[in-house]
C-alpha positions as CSV (number, residue, x, y, z in Angstrom):
1,M,-67.0,43.1,-30.1
2,K,-68.3,42.9,-33.7
3,V,-65.8,42.0,-36.3
4,E,-65.6,44.2,-39.4
5,F,-64.7,41.8,-42.2
6,V,-62.4,42.9,-45.1
7,N,-64.0,42.5,-48.5
8,L,-61.8,41.9,-51.5
9,D,-62.2,44.2,-54.4
10,E,-61.4,43.3,-58.0
11,E,-58.4,45.7,-58.2
12,T,-56.7,44.0,-55.2
13,V,-57.2,40.6,-56.8
14,R,-55.8,41.7,-60.2
15,K,-52.7,43.1,-58.5
16,A,-52.1,39.9,-56.4
17,E,-49.2,37.6,-56.6
18,T,-50.2,34.3,-58.2
19,Y,-46.8,32.6,-57.9
20,L,-44.0,32.8,-55.3
21,P,-40.7,31.4,-56.5
22,L,-39.7,28.2,-54.7
23,A,-36.7,29.8,-53.0
24,E,-38.8,32.7,-51.7
25,K,-41.5,30.3,-50.5
26,Y,-38.9,28.2,-48.7
27,G,-37.2,31.2,-47.1
28,I,-40.5,32.6,-45.8
29,C,-41.6,29.2,-44.5
30,K,-38.2,28.8,-42.7
31,I,-38.9,32.1,-40.8
32,L,-42.7,31.6,-40.2
33,A,-42.6,28.0,-39.2
34,Q,-40.9,29.0,-35.9
35,G,-44.1,30.7,-34.9
36,C,-46.1,27.5,-35.6
37,V,-44.6,25.3,-32.8
38,E,-45.1,25.6,-29.0
39,K,-44.0,23.8,-25.9
40,V,-46.4,21.1,-24.5
41,E,-47.6,22.0,-21.0
42,E,-46.2,19.3,-18.8
43,D,-47.6,18.1,-15.4
44,A,-46.0,20.4,-12.8
45,Q,-46.4,17.7,-10.2
46,S,-44.2,15.2,-12.0
47,L,-41.6,13.7,-9.6
48,V,-39.0,13.2,-12.4
49,P,-37.8,16.3,-14.3
50,M,-38.5,15.8,-18.0
51,P,-37.1,17.6,-21.0
52,E,-39.6,19.8,-22.9
53,R,-41.7,18.5,-25.7
54,W,-43.0,20.5,-28.6
55,Q,-46.2,20.4,-30.7
56,E,-47.8,22.2,-33.6
57,S,-49.5,25.4,-32.5
58,L,-52.9,25.5,-34.2
59,M,-53.3,29.2,-33.5
60,G,-49.8,30.1,-34.6
61,K,-50.2,28.2,-37.8
62,R,-53.6,29.7,-38.7
63,M,-52.1,33.2,-38.0
64,V,-49.1,32.5,-40.2
65,L,-51.1,31.2,-43.1
66,M,-53.5,34.2,-43.0
67,Y,-50.5,36.6,-42.8
68,A,-49.0,35.0,-45.9
69,L,-52.3,35.0,-47.8
70,V,-53.2,38.6,-47.1
71,G,-49.7,40.0,-46.9
72,V,-47.5,38.1,-49.3
73,Y,-50.1,37.2,-52.0
74,L,-52.8,39.9,-51.7
75,K,-50.5,42.7,-50.4
76,L,-53.2,44.0,-48.0
77,V,-50.7,43.9,-45.1
78,D,-47.2,45.3,-45.0
79,V,-44.8,42.4,-44.9
80,Q,-41.5,44.3,-45.2
81,E,-40.5,43.2,-41.7
82,L,-40.4,39.6,-43.0
83,Y,-37.6,40.6,-45.4
84,A,-35.6,42.7,-42.8
85,T,-32.5,41.6,-41.1
86,P,-33.3,40.0,-38.7
87,P,-36.7,39.1,-40.0
88,S,-39.8,39.6,-37.8
89,F,-43.5,38.9,-37.9
90,S,-46.3,40.9,-36.5
91,F,-49.9,40.1,-37.1
92,S,-52.7,40.4,-34.5
93,V,-55.6,38.1,-33.8
94,R,-57.9,41.0,-34.5
95,Q,-56.3,41.3,-38.0
96,Y,-56.8,37.6,-38.5
97,D,-60.5,37.9,-37.7
98,Q,-60.9,40.9,-40.0
99,F,-59.3,39.0,-42.9
100,S,-60.9,35.6,-42.1
101,Q,-63.4,35.8,-45.0
102,V,-60.8,36.4,-47.7
103,F,-60.1,32.8,-48.5
104,S,-63.7,32.0,-49.1
105,Q,-64.1,35.1,-51.2
106,L,-61.2,33.9,-53.4
107,E,-62.9,30.5,-53.6
108,R,-66.0,32.2,-54.9
109,L,-64.0,34.1,-57.5
110,K,-63.1,30.8,-59.0
111,R,-66.7,30.8,-60.3
112,S,-66.6,34.4,-61.6
113,K,-67.8,35.1,-65.1
114,D,-64.7,37.3,-65.6
115,D,-62.1,35.1,-67.1
116,E,-59.2,37.1,-65.8
117,L,-60.4,37.1,-62.2
118,R,-61.3,33.4,-62.4
119,S,-57.8,32.6,-63.7
120,I,-56.1,34.7,-61.0
121,A,-58.1,33.1,-58.2
122,Y,-57.3,29.6,-59.4
123,A,-53.5,30.4,-59.8
124,L,-53.3,32.2,-56.5
125,L,-55.1,29.5,-54.4
126,A,-53.1,26.7,-56.1
127,D,-49.8,28.4,-55.2
128,Y,-51.0,29.3,-51.7
129,K,-51.8,25.6,-51.1
130,D,-48.3,24.7,-52.3
131,F,-47.0,27.3,-49.8
132,E,-49.0,25.6,-47.1
133,R,-47.4,22.2,-48.0
134,V,-43.9,23.7,-47.7
135,L,-44.8,25.3,-44.4
136,N,-46.2,21.9,-43.1
137,T,-42.9,20.2,-44.0
138,E,-40.8,22.8,-42.3
139,I,-43.0,22.6,-39.1
140,A,-42.6,18.8,-39.2
141,N,-38.8,19.2,-39.5
142,I,-38.7,21.5,-36.5
143,L,-40.8,19.2,-34.4
144,Y,-38.7,16.2,-35.4
145,G,-35.5,18.0,-34.4
146,K,-36.9,19.3,-31.1
147,N,-38.6,16.0,-30.1
148,D,-35.8,13.7,-31.2
149,V,-35.9,10.7,-28.9
150,C,-32.2,10.4,-28.4
151,K,-31.9,14.1,-27.6
152,R,-34.7,13.9,-25.1
153,I,-33.2,10.9,-23.4
154,F,-29.8,12.6,-23.0
155,S,-31.6,15.8,-21.8
156,M,-33.5,13.7,-19.2
157,I,-30.3,12.1,-18.0
158,A,-28.6,15.5,-17.8
159,M,-31.6,17.0,-15.9
160,Q,-31.6,14.2,-13.4
161,T,-27.8,14.2,-12.8
162,Q,-26.6,17.1,-10.8
163,P,-23.0,18.2,-11.6
164,E,-21.9,17.4,-8.0
165,A,-23.4,13.9,-8.1
166,L,-21.8,13.3,-11.5
167,Q,-18.4,14.5,-10.2
168,S,-18.7,12.3,-7.1
169,A,-19.7,9.3,-9.3
170,M,-16.6,9.8,-11.5
171,E,-14.3,9.9,-8.5
172,E,-15.9,6.8,-7.1
173,L,-15.4,5.1,-10.5
174,K,-11.7,6.0,-10.5
175,K,-11.3,4.7,-7.0
176,V,-13.0,1.4,-7.8
177,S,-11.0,1.0,-11.0
178,S,-7.7,1.5,-9.2
179,E,-8.8,-1.1,-6.5
180,L,-9.7,-3.5,-9.2
181,E,-6.3,-3.0,-10.9
182,S,-4.5,-3.6,-7.6
183,Q,-6.5,-6.8,-7.0
184,Q,-5.7,-8.0,-10.6
185,K,-2.0,-7.5,-10.0
186,A,-2.1,-9.3,-6.7
187,H,-4.0,-12.2,-8.3
188,A,-1.4,-12.3,-11.1
189,K,1.4,-12.6,-8.6
190,I,-0.3,-15.4,-6.7
191,V,-1.1,-17.3,-9.9
192,G,2.6,-16.7,-11.0
193,R,4.0,-18.1,-7.7
194,A,1.6,-21.1,-7.9
195,G,2.8,-21.8,-11.4
196,K,6.5,-21.7,-10.4
197,G,5.8,-24.1,-7.4
198,A,4.2,-26.6,-9.6
């Protein structure tokens, strides 16, 4: 199916946001970064159950960045759902394809003879790149938390230890502890008697 690309017009560019306040950038990235991570497909034939691992989703991240560019900055897509409670995000692959030329069109506008358009394109793209850096940091934070080695080790132990087996092991431990305590008391008595006899 042939893609019909969206072409930017001057009016859209003149009305675009060229700067998002840091708090807004951070808030949007906190929401959208969730769609930029995905579970790693594990080998289904593994003998030992393993806790899930997470990685950056290339497709998710590309969709999120395009959504931010055309929705938040250029206002070509309604992003009110992003500011709703709870926030949501809907942007299709088809929409991504249709807007896929927008970034390069903005890059070309940086060479425009119109001073105002050139200035807007520079400011918008600079702030958009800052938005991407904030998003990258938030994605890295999510992945660090989800893939934390200690968490994964404890998850693996929990997955491999059935509740019944754990309960049985605890009971066995109590039994062994009480036997050890009895033996220590008997040993102490023997040692005590031997001391008195000497």
